[in-house]
C-alpha positions in Angstrom: 32.0 -360.8 185.5 34.4 -359.9 182.7 31.9 -357.2 181.6 32.0 -355.4 184.9 35.8 -355.6 185.0 36.1 -354.2 181.5 33.7 -351.3 182.3 35.6 -350.4 185.5 38.9 -350.6 183.7 37.7 -348.3 180.9 36.4 -345.8 183.4 39.7 -345.7 185.3 42.1 -345.6 182.4 40.5 -343.5 179.8 40.5 -339.7 179.8 37.9 -339.4 177.0 35.0 -340.9 179.0 35.7 -338.3 181.7 34.8 -335.6 179.2 31.5 -337.5 178.6 30.9 -337.6 182.4 31.6 -333.9 182.6 29.2 -333.1 179.7 26.4 -335.1 181.4 27.2 -333.4 184.8 27.2 -329.9 183.4 24.0 -330.4 181.4 22.2 -332.0 184.3 23.3 -329.2 186.8 22.5 -326.5 184.3 19.0 -327.8 183.6 18.2 -328.3 187.3 19.4 -324.8 188.3 17.4 -323.2 185.5 14.2 -325.1 186.4 14.7 -324.5 190.1 15.1 -320.7 189.7 12.2 -320.4 187.3 10.1 -322.7 189.5 11.0 -320.5 192.5 10.0 -317.4 190.6 6.7 -319.0 189.5 6.0 -320.2 193.1 6.6 -316.7 194.5 4.3 -315.3 191.8 1.6 -317.8 192.7 1.9 -317.1 196.4 1.8 -313.4 195.8 -1.2 -313.7 193.5 -3.2 -315.7 196.0 -2.3 -313.2 198.7 -4.9 -310.4 199.0 -7.1 -312.2 196.6 -8.6 -315.2 198.3 -9.1 -318.6 196.9 -12.5 -318.1 195.3 -14.2 -314.8 194.5 -17.9 -314.0 194.0 -18.6 -310.7 192.4 -20.6 -308.3 190.2 -19.7 -305.2 188.2 -18.6 -301.9 189.9 -22.2 -301.0 190.8 -22.2 -303.9 193.2 -24.9 -306.3 194.4 -27.1 -306.2 197.5 -27.7 -308.8 200.3 -24.0 -309.7 200.4 -24.1 -310.4 204.1 -26.7 -313.1 203.4 -24.4 -314.7 200.9 -21.5 -314.6 203.3 -23.6 -316.3 206.0 -24.6 -319.0 203.5 -21.1 -319.6 202.4 -19.7 -319.8 206.0 -22.2 -322.6 206.7 -20.4 -324.8 204.1 -17.9 -327.2 205.7 -15.4 -326.5 203.0 -15.3 -322.7 203.8 -13.0 -321.4 206.4 -13.8 -317.7 206.1 -15.5 -315.2 203.8 -15.5 -311.4 203.6 -17.0 -308.6 201.5 -15.2 -305.8 199.8 -16.0 -302.8 197.7 -13.8 -302.2 194.7 -13.6 -299.0 192.7 -11.1 -296.8 190.9 -10.1 -293.3 191.9 -7.5 -290.6 192.1 -5.1 -290.0 195.0 -3.4 -286.7 195.4 -0.1 -287.5 197.3 1.9 -284.4 198.0 0.7 -282.7 194.7 1.2 -285.9 192.7 -2.1 -287.2 191.3 -2.1 -291.0 190.9 -4.6 -293.4 189.5 -5.3 -296.2 191.9 -7.6 -299.2 192.5 -9.4 -298.5 195.7 -10.5 -301.4 197.9 -12.9 -300.9 200.8 -12.3 -303.8 203.2 -13.1 -305.1 206.6 -9.5 -305.5 207.7 -10.2 -308.3 210.2 -12.3 -310.2 207.7 -9.7 -309.7 204.9 -7.0 -310.9 207.3 -8.9 -314.1 208.0 -9.3 -314.8 204.2 -6.0 -313.6 202.8 -3.6 -312.8 205.6 -3.8 -309.1 204.9 -2.2 -308.2 208.3 1.0 -310.0 207.3 1.5 -307.8 204.3 1.6 -304.5 206.3 5.1 -303.4 205.8 6.1 -300.8 208.4 6.5 -301.3 212.2 7.4 -298.9 215.0 10.9 -300.4 214.9 11.4 -299.1 211.4 10.6 -295.6 212.6 12.8 -295.9 215.7 15.7 -297.1 213.5 15.1 -294.2 211.1 15.0 -291.7 214.1 18.3 -293.1 215.4 20.0 -292.9 212.0 19.0 -289.2 211.6 20.0 -288.1 215.1 23.3 -286.2 215.5 25.6 -287.3 218.4 24.0 -286.9 221.8 26.6 -284.3 222.9 25.6 -282.0 220.1 22.0 -281.8 221.2 20.7 -279.1 223.4 18.5 -280.0 226.4 15.4 -278.9 224.5 16.3 -281.0 221.5 17.0 -284.0 223.7 13.5 -283.6 225.3 11.9 -283.4 221.8 13.8 -286.5 220.6 12.8 -288.5 223.7 9.2 -287.4 223.2 9.3 -288.6 219.6 11.0 -291.9 220.6 8.2 -292.5 223.1 5.6 -291.7 220.5 7.2 -294.2 218.0 7.5 -296.9 220.7 3.8 -296.7 221.5 2.8 -296.5 217.9 1.4 -299.8 216.7 1.5 -299.4 212.9 -0.1 -302.8 212.3 -3.1 -301.9 214.4 -3.4 -298.6 212.5 -3.4 -300.5 209.3 -6.1 -302.8 210.6 -8.3 -300.1 212.0 -7.6 -297.3 209.4 -7.4 -294.9 212.3 -4.4 -292.5 212.3 -3.0 -291.1 215.5 -4.0 -287.5 216.3 -0.4 -286.3 215.4 -1.0 -287.5 211.8 -4.4 -285.9 211.2 -5.6 -282.3 211.0 -9.1 -283.3 212.0 -10.3 -285.8 214.6 -12.5 -287.6 212.1 -9.7 -288.0 209.5 -9.8 -291.7 208.2 -6.7 -293.7 207.5 -5.6 -295.2 204.2 -3.1 -298.0 203.4 -1.1 -297.6 200.2 0.7 -300.2 198.2 4.3 -299.7 198.9 5.0 -298.8 195.2 2.2 -296.3 194.9 4.3 -293.5 196.2 6.8 -292.2 193.6 9.4 -291.7 196.4 9.3 -295.3 197.5 12.7 -296.7 196.2 14.8 -299.7 197.2 18.4 -299.8 198.2 21.1 -302.2 196.8 19.7 -304.9 199.1 16.2 -304.5 197.8 15.0 -303.0 201.1 12.7 -300.0 201.5 13.6 -297.1 203.8 11.0 -295.5 206.1 12.6 -292.2 205.1 11.0 -292.5 201.7 7.7 -293.9 203.0 4.4 -292.1 202.9 3.7 -292.7 206.6 1.7 -289.8 208.2 1.2 -288.0 204.9 -2.1 -286.3 204.2 -3.7 -287.5 200.9 -6.9 -286.6 199.1 -8.8 -289.5 197.5 -11.5 -288.9 194.8 -13.9 -291.7 193.7 -16.8 -291.6 191.3 -20.0 -293.1 192.7 -22.4 -295.3 190.5 -26.1 -295.9 190.9 -27.4 -299.5 190.7 -28.2 -298.7 187.1 -24.6 -297.8 186.4 -25.1 -294.0 186.0 -22.5 -291.6 187.3 -23.0 -289.3 190.3 -21.0 -286.4 191.7 -17.4 -287.3 192.6 -16.8 -288.0 196.3 -13.6 -286.4 197.8 -12.1 -287.2 201.2 -9.0 -286.2 203.0 -7.1 -289.1 204.6 -3.8 -289.9 206.4 -1.5 -292.7 205.4 -1.3 -295.2 208.3 0.8 -297.9 206.7 1.9 -299.4 203.4 1.5 -303.0 202.3 3.7 -305.3 200.2 2.0 -308.3 198.6 4.9 -309.3 196.3 3.1 -308.5 193.0 4.3 -305.2 191.6 1.0 -304.5 189.7 -0.9 -304.7 192.9 1.6 -302.9 195.1 1.9 -300.0 192.6 -1.8 -299.4 192.0 -3.9 -300.5 195.0 -4.9 -298.8 198.1 -7.0 -299.9 201.1 -9.6 -298.0 203.1 -12.4 -298.8 205.5 -15.3 -300.8 204.0 -17.9 -298.6 205.5 -16.1 -295.4 204.4 -15.9 -296.4 200.8 -19.5 -297.7 200.8 -20.6 -294.2 201.9 -18.3 -292.4 199.4 -19.7 -294.5 196.6 -23.2 -294.3 197.9 -23.4 -298.0 198.2 -24.6 -298.0 201.8 -28.2 -298.6 202.8 -30.3 -295.5 201.9 -34.0 -294.6 201.7 -35.4 -294.5 198.2 -36.5 -291.2 196.8 -39.2 -290.7 194.1 -37.3 -289.1 191.2 -40.4 -287.1 190.2 -41.5 -285.7 193.6 -38.2 -285.9 195.4 -39.9 -287.3 198.4 -39.0 -290.6 200.3 -40.9 -293.6 199.1 -40.6 -295.5 202.5 -38.5 -298.2 200.9 -34.8 -298.7 201.5 -32.1 -299.6 199.0 -30.0 -302.3 200.7 -26.2 -301.8 201.0 -24.1 -303.2 198.3 -20.6 -304.8 197.9 -18.8 -305.6 194.7 -17.1 -308.9 195.7 -17.1 -311.6 198.4 -13.7 -313.3 198.9 -13.7 -316.9 200.2 -11.0 -319.0 201.8 -11.3 -322.7 202.0 -10.6 -325.1 204.8 -7.0 -326.4 204.5 -6.9 -329.6 202.4 -10.0 -328.8 200.3 -9.2 -328.9 196.6 -9.7 -325.6 194.8 -12.1 -326.9 192.3 -14.2 -328.5 195.0 -14.3 -325.2 196.8 -15.3 -323.4 193.6 -18.0 -325.9 192.9 -19.6 -325.5 196.4 -19.4 -321.7 196.2 -21.0 -321.7 192.8 -23.8 -323.9 194.0 -24.5 -321.5 196.9 -24.2 -318.5 194.6 -26.7 -319.9 192.1 -29.2 -320.6 194.9 -28.6 -317.0 196.3 -29.2 -315.5 192.8 -32.4 -317.5 192.5 -33.7 -316.2 195.8 -32.9 -312.6 195.0 -34.0 -311.9 191.4 -33.2 -308.2 191.8 -29.5 -309.0 192.1 -27.3 -308.3 189.0 -25.5 -311.2 187.4 -22.8 -312.7 189.7 -19.6 -314.5 188.6 -17.5 -317.0 190.5 -13.8 -317.2 189.9 -10.8 -318.8 191.5 -7.5 -317.0 192.1 -5.9 -319.0 189.4 -8.5 -317.9 186.9 -8.2 -314.2 187.9 -4.4 -314.3 187.5 -4.3 -316.8 184.6 -2.7 -314.3 182.2 0.2 -313.4 184.5 0.8 -316.9 185.8 0.4 -318.4 182.3 3.1 -316.1 180.9 5.6 -317.1 183.6 4.7 -320.8 183.2 5.3 -320.5 179.4 8.6 -318.8 180.0 9.7 -321.6 182.3 8.6 -324.2 179.7 10.4 -322.4 176.9 13.7 -322.0 178.9 13.5 -325.7 179.9 13.0 -326.7 176.3 15.9 -324.5 175.1 18.3 -325.9 177.7 17.1 -329.4 177.0 18.1 -329.0 173.4 21.5 -327.7 174.5 21.8 -330.8 176.7 21.6 -333.0 173.6 25.3 -332.3 173.2 25.9 -334.8 176.0 24.3 -337.6 174.0 26.3 -336.6 170.8 29.5 -336.4 172.8 29.0 -339.8 174.4 28.2 -341.3 171.0 31.4 -339.8 169.4 33.6 -340.9 172.3 32.2 -344.4 172.4 32.6 -344.8 168.6 36.3 -343.8 169.0 36.6 -346.4 171.8 35.1 -349.1 169.6 37.6 -348.3 166.8 40.4 -348.3 169.4 39.3 -351.6 171.0 38.5 -353.4 167.7 41.3 -356.0 168.3 40.1 -356.5 171.9 36.6 -357.1 170.7 37.9 -359.6 168.2 39.8 -361.5 171.0 36.7 -361.5 173.2 34.5 -362.8 170.3 37.2 -365.5 169.5 37.1 -366.6 173.2 33.3 -367.1 172.9 31.8 -363.8 173.9 28.4 -363.3 172.3 27.3 -360.3 170.3 25.0 -359.3 173.1 27.8 -359.7 175.6 29.9 -357.2 173.6 27.0 -354.8 173.3 26.3 -355.0 177.0 29.8 -353.9 177.8 29.4 -350.6 176.0 25.8 -350.2 177.1 26.9 -350.7 180.7 29.8 -348.3 180.1 27.3 -345.7 178.9 25.0 -346.4 181.8 27.8 -345.9 184.2 28.7 -342.6 182.6 25.1 -341.5 182.8 24.7 -342.5 186.5 28.0 -340.8 187.5 27.2 -337.7 185.5 23.6 -337.5 186.8 24.7 -337.9 190.4 27.4 -335.3 190.2 25.1 -332.9 188.3 22.3 -333.3 191.0 24.9 -332.7 193.8 26.3 -329.6 192.1 22.8 -328.2 191.4 21.7 -328.8 195.0 24.7 -326.9 196.3 24.2 -324.0 193.8 20.5 -323.7 194.3 20.6 -323.8 198.1 23.4 -321.2 198.2 22.6 -319.1 195.1 22.0 -315.9 197.0 25.3 -316.3 198.9 27.0 -316.9 195.6 25.4 -313.8 194.2 26.5 -311.8 197.3 30.1 -313.1 196.9 30.3 -312.2 193.2 28.8 -308.7 193.9 31.2 -308.0 196.8 34.4 -309.3 195.3 33.9 -308.9 191.5 31.1 -306.3 191.2 29.2 -308.8 189.1 25.4 -308.8 189.7 23.2 -311.6 188.4 20.1 -310.3 190.3 19.8 -306.6 191.0 17.3 -306.0 193.8 16.8 -302.5 192.6 15.5 -303.8 189.3 13.7 -307.0 190.2 10.8 -306.8 192.5 12.0 -309.8 194.6 15.0 -308.8 196.7 16.4 -312.4 196.7 16.8 -314.9 193.9 13.8 -317.3 194.3 14.4 -321.0 194.1 12.3 -324.1 194.3 14.1 -327.5 194.4 11.4 -329.9 193.2 12.2 -333.6 193.9 9.9 -334.7 191.1 11.6 -332.4 188.5 15.1 -333.4 189.7 14.2 -337.1 189.5 13.0 -336.7 185.9 16.1 -334.7 184.9 18.4 -337.2 186.6 16.6 -340.1 184.8 16.9 -338.3 181.5 20.6 -337.8 182.1 21.1 -341.6 182.8 19.1 -342.3 179.6 21.3 -339.9 177.7 24.3 -342.1 178.6 22.5 -345.2 177.3 21.3 -343.5 174.1 24.8 -342.2 173.4 26.3 -345.6 173.7 23.5 -347.4 171.8 24.9 -347.1 168.2 28.5 -347.7 169.1 27.5 -350.8 171.1 25.5 -352.1 168.2 28.5 -351.6 165.8 30.8 -353.3 168.3 28.5 -356.3 168.6 28.3 -356.6 164.8 32.1 -356.7 164.3 33.3 -359.9 162.5 35.9 -361.6 164.9 38.3 -362.5 162.1 38.3 -359.0 160.6 38.6 -357.6 164.1 41.7 -359.6 164.9 43.3 -358.3 161.6 42.4 -354.7 162.5 45.4 -352.4 162.7 
């Protein structure tokens, strides 16, 4: 009982231990905040990487592989597979208002891609955006002539009836956006257009969008043997823009109809022609795709899904010996370089801040050593009254444990408040002091991402408590080894 009473007395009446508590609190809060922000950033990168990629991919080179629909049918029979879809991937040039841009072109079945990756949810613009833009650009109603009012109302009705998500799913522009009735639609990454800029809140304006623009896309077809053919050129209209959350994808990728890109790349089914005579041989080259994207049933581990897809792919390749080599890859493997870099940055920052946190251990050790020197006579009295060496040591160890527990608890509480309100804190600092920690114009995410992991917080809190014990270990040992007679003589 005397040990607990002494610990509580030291905690209440000494100012120096409060500095030790403060050190543990600040180090704990700092480490949790850093890990939560980096963890949130990593999680957003992982979510964005998986979006528009699928969980597992089966593919060949850019010349593609035939019989892809058979492979899809076989994959969809697996109980582990939720959905699968084919795509055609190539590279090309897009002429956007006399700006020639290099892009990665994906020909997709929008409904199939939506089932695998949630493509529809990435389409950025809605008719509401256009209506808000129209209202913002209009002068006061009293300044409009009757003819202008009629035209404004007609445009408002047009925007109200315009379903931009449906246009992005069907790649079909409205007649008002195309100069020919057979003009196909194209969906651009929201950063493809050089005029697509963000405001101070990280939001895009429909005023700077490419909606309704006419673009010219050029791709270079390949034969099954990999030889180049004449470039294919097609005029298109931008029907929407998508935002996946990964800048590299949003700045370089465009989507068009699967059948359209197949035809442009001459990967659709076609009758074979004898190269010597130029006459049809009566045989048909099957249509080709470059990749098949697979989404697993919820709860199926990624590696299990990969193993099942690999097994089906191997069987498929054995049944079709004229197929080129196929590879099977998970979304983690495809984005391993990007995600690995972020994970290493998180680990490095955690390590650096953990080193800085060692100051708490040193501070506790110094403070406790000073307390041992100050309480030498008290220790001598306790020893003379029969207290054991372990009893004296346990007082200071308990003292250190109490400081660690209090500091860890306060640190976790402060970190939880900061992490859960970090964007509000950022807005307050920007509004009142013009200090910006996270500029949405620079960083691709418009809000500071956070991820408060109970496991990581528990480990950090346990480490903080342990730091209190470690800091008190040497002073406690020295206190327990004091000679009672010499301690009573200490001045």
